[in-house]
N, C-alpha and C positions, 0 to 999 in steps of 0.2 A: 504494500502501501506504500509503496514509497509515489506515485501517479495523484493523480485527481478523487479527489474522495468519493464521487460520482464508479471512478472505475473500481477502484477494493470496492464497494454496495456489487459489481457488479462480478468478482468474482469469488468475492465469497459467498459459501454454500448458508442457504438458511435455518439450516438447521445443523450445526459442526461442533466440531470437539476435538481441537485440537493449539498448538503451540505456537505461540502469536510471532516466532519468527518467522525476520523480514518486513514484521506488519508495525508500520507509525501512532503507534500510543495516544496522541494527539489528533490523528486521523483519523483514532476508531471513533476518539470521542466524542468527535465532531459534526460524521455520523452521524452514531448512535444518534445523538442531540436531534439533529434532525430531519432521521428520518424518526423521530416516535417514542425510540426503541427505549426500551426503559435498560439504564446500563448500572451494573453491579458492578462495582472495583473491591477487589478482595486482597488487601496488601501480608502476605506471610510472613514475608523477612525473617518477626521477630515469633513461625509457632519454629515449635525443634523436636516437637508429637504430633499424634492424631489428633491428640484432646484440645490442640492448644488451635489445629488448622479448623479445625469442629466450631471450636468456640467462637474464629474471625468469619467462618461461613454461616453461622447464626445472626449472627450482629449483623452481618454485610449485607443481608438479608429481610434483613431483619423477624429473623423466626420467633414463633412463640414459647411462652418460658418455663413450660412440658417440649419444648421437642428435647429426646432420648439422645443425643452426643452419640450416632452412632447411626452407621452406616446404607440401614437402613432407615430411620429415624429420617432420616437425611432425606433418601427419594420421597418418603413419604412426604414428608415436609418441602419439597421442590414442590413435588407434581402438584403435591396443595392450588399452588399456584393460580395452578391453568384456569381456575376458578376466578378472578381475579385478571387477569393474564391483559397486558395490555395487547389490544392482537396487532400491532405495528414486531409484536414482542420484544424479543431480550438480545444484550450483550453485558456481558460476561467476561471478568476480566478478576485469571488469581495469576495475579501477578508475586512470582520469590514462589515459587512451591517451593519445599527444604524438601534437601535432602539429606537429611541426619538418618543418624543407624536409628534413630528415634522412630522416625518416617523416611525405610528406608523402601525401593525398588517395589515396594511388594506391592507396598497399607497404598501408594503413589498412583497407581495399575486401579485400583477396587477405588482409587477415591475419584478416581476418570472417567472406571465404570460409571457407577453413581451414575455421575452427572449422562455418559452419552445415555444409560434408560430416558434420564430425563428427559431428552433432546425426543428422543426415540417418543415420547408418551404427547410432545410437543408437536411436534412432526405429527399425529394422529387426530390432532387437532385444529391440525392446523397454519402451528400459530409460532412462528419464527424463535430460535433459542441455539444461542451461539457463544457458546465454551473456549477459550483464548486462555492458554495457560503457558507462567513463563519460569 
């Protein structure tokens, strides 16, 4: 997305979980705003383990206090967003996803799989949901 935001919109699928590599964050933010999409930014730089990652995501999405702090509850809570989702959809930026001994490659993959399942649910409802991570 180093060219115009309009070309970025054309190149980014409406339902995707992918790396932010090669995408300009400022353009993503402007593109989401211009398109009326709800932008959720989650800065995970201070997170070292799964619990901290889930807390940061819960806070960014304003999940309810009863959120169960596990991947099943994350899926359920994010899928519940379908009821209030803007038709223009969501752009989720998971920035600085940790790579630590307490949040290893397997946990990272499991988290991204939850987001893939959420993206699939939104695709079935024909509401865009894009998750980009770094």
